[in-house]
N, C-alpha and C positions, 0 to 999 in steps of 0.2 A: 446245028440247030435253028431253027426257019422261026423271029420272032415278030410281033407288030410293034412296033414304033410305041405305042402305048406301054407294054409291057417291057418293050425294053429300058423305057425313063425310069418305069416304076422299079425296075433288078438296080438299075444304076443309082436309086437313090438309096435303097436298101444296103446294096453292098460294097458304095464306097469307101466306108470306112474301115472295108475288110481288104489288106493287102498279106501277100505272102512271100515269106523268103524261107528258099528250100524246105518247103512243107511248111511250115510254122504260120500259123495266124498272127497278126500284127496290127494292132488300131492301132494308128499318131497319136499319141499323149493327149495334143489339143483335141481332138474328137473325141475320145475315152474318155476325159473327165467331164465335159459336157453334156455327157446322155445322163437321162433318168438311169440306167441299167447299173453305171457306174458306181450313182451316187445313192442308187437302193444298196450294190454290196457292198459299200464303205458303211452303211447306218448297218445294217445289218451283222457285217463279222465283227466291228466296233461294238456293238451293242447284245454280242452273242444270241442271235438269235433264231433257235434250232428251227430246222425244217427244210426243205426239197423247194426246189425251183418250179415250178408250175405253169406250163404258156397254152394257153389255147387257142389253137388259129397260127399253124406252124408253117403255111404252105412249101415254102423249097428250103425253110430252115434257118436262114440269114438270120433272125435274132433270135434263134436258140443257137444258133454258133456264137452268137455278140456272146450273148449273156455267158454262158459255157465261157469263154477266154475271159472276159469282165468279172464275172465272179472269183472264178479262179484265182486271178492277177490278184486280187483285193483281198481274198481271203491266204494264200498261201504268204505273199508279201507281210501282212500283219501279223502272222505265225510267227514268220523269224524278223521282226524288230528287236533288233539289240538294247532300242531304248527303254525299252521293260526287261530290262535284265537279271531288275531283282521280282519279274513277275511271271516266271515260268509258267503258274495256274493258269492266267491268262492267256499266253501264247499258246499252250497246247491246250484250250479249249476251242478256240479261231481253229489250231488245224485237224481236230477230232468234229468241230461241226465240218468242215470244207467233205474231208473222209467220208460220213457218213453225208453229204449233201449227194439228190438223185435228179435228174432232170427228165419231168414228163413233158411229152408233148402229146396234145389233145388234137386229131385235125379230123376231118372226112377222108381227106385226100383224093375228094370229088369235084370243091370247089364250094361254094355256099348253098343253103338249102333252098326251096323255095319258098319265095315272099309271103308274107301273109301278116295281116294287122297294120301294126303302126309301121312298119318295115317297106310296107308299100311304098309309102312314101320316099322312097330312098328316089335320086338324081345318081348314085352312084355306084350303087350293089347292084347285082342280078343273080340269079340260078346259076350255078355253074362258074360264077367268077372265083378265081384265085386257086383253078386244080389244080394239081399235085401229087405223081405218084406215089405213093411211101417211100417207094424204089429208089426213086431222082433225090426224096429229101435227104434219104440215110447216107447216098452216094454223096452228098453235097456235105454233111456232116464229118464224115468221112476224110473228103479232102483237105476239109479247113479244120483238120488237125484235133476234133470231140475226140474224147475217150467213151466208145460207143457201150462200155461199161457202165456208166452212168449214167444212159439214158435209156428210158422209158417210151418209146410210140406206142398211142392206143388209136388204132383207127378206126373211126364209122361220126354215126352223129353224137354231136355231143347227149341229147337225150336216149342212146344208148351204150353210151361211157360213161356219162356223169354221175354215176349209182353208186349206193353204199358199198354196191357189191365190188365195186375196182378201189376202194377206199381196205374195203376186208383183202383182199385179192393179194394189194400192193402193199400191205402194214402199211399204208399211210400214215402220218401223228399228226404231224402240224405242217405248214408251208412255211417259209420264210420270204419269199419273195414270187410272187405271182401275177405273169403277165398275161391279161384280158385284151387279144388283137380280136375278135366277132364280128363285129361291126355291126349287126344286129343287137333289135332292144329282144327278141324271142331268145337268141341265140346266150347273149349275155346275163338273160334272167334264167337261162339254166344252168352256168357254169355257178355264178356265183353263188345259187343254192346248193350245187357241188362243196364249195369249199368252205363254205359255214363252220363246219365241224373240224375244220383243220386251222382255222385263224389262230393266232397265239398273241398277247403282245407285244407289238411291234410288225407285223406280218406287215409288209408292201404291195400294196394293189397298183400295179400298174394299168392305165386303159389306155390303150395305143390309138383308139377312135374314138375318144371322147370328144369330139369339136364334129363330126358328122354329122350330118343330119342341117349343115348350116350353125350347127354349135345350140338347134334347141334344145331346151332339158325337159323336151317332154317328150322326147321320141330318141331310140337308139341304146347307146350302153348306159349313157347319164341317166335317160328313166331308168332303166333298169338297177340302177346302183341306188338312185333317191326312194323309191320303193323296195327295195332288197335294204338298206342299211336302215328302216325305219319298224325293221323285224326280226333286228339283229340286236339280241337282248346282252348287256353288259361289256358293251364295245361304245366306243364314239371312232369319227375318222377323220383326222386330221388335216386337209392339204396337204400335200407334198412338196414335189417339183410337177414343171412342166417343160416339154420340149418337142420343138417346131412349131408346127401349125395344130398338130391335131393331139398329141397326148399330154395327159395329168393323170397322178398318182394321185397315191391318199396310203397312211399309216393307221393302220388298225392299234385302237390302243384302249387297254382294258379302263372299264368304266371304276370311276375311285369311288 
């Protein structure tokens, strides 16, 4: 495959943590434990947060691969924790949550949409950027040992897939971890509206491009989140973990 130097650098950045040994997916411990996804999995498994993992902006699948293995390792390790030998109901509940968790991936698989409104001020994004076919993404998931029986990929523009009908069709009840890699204000606004009925006390929201647009809170994912949070009744959003130059995260907590 002929890749541009920029794309090769992008792939190296995201796939650097990935290692395969005899077909198995491995993330080095020092890398895994520093990631937002690891910390999110630790808190949701420990606190018994019920729900699915939902990702918006899948591209080639590298973050979905990382999320699957990181979450699986955290939940299964906790469910086998022998220090809780007198708490079998605790361990059984963690295993039950893992068994019921699904991994949703939303992506147009056509790259970013045409830019409009606030998003035209970007220096980083353009229509068609991050284009990747769904079949290529599935091949990557399969190659890195993801159980495709637990994965649901929804292809299409967010405006077409992030609808109440999708929630009904797949019987989506709650979200434990939401990974938002939408890049743009308009896309982020759409997905935040979609996940509102899926929030529970303890849902972790990860924003992959929080500090894009030079970190301007009036643009991009930040603007969408700040507008949306004012409309969400019954929840407060506690800033949680940061990672690298771009990512930030929040925990949705029931307002007392």
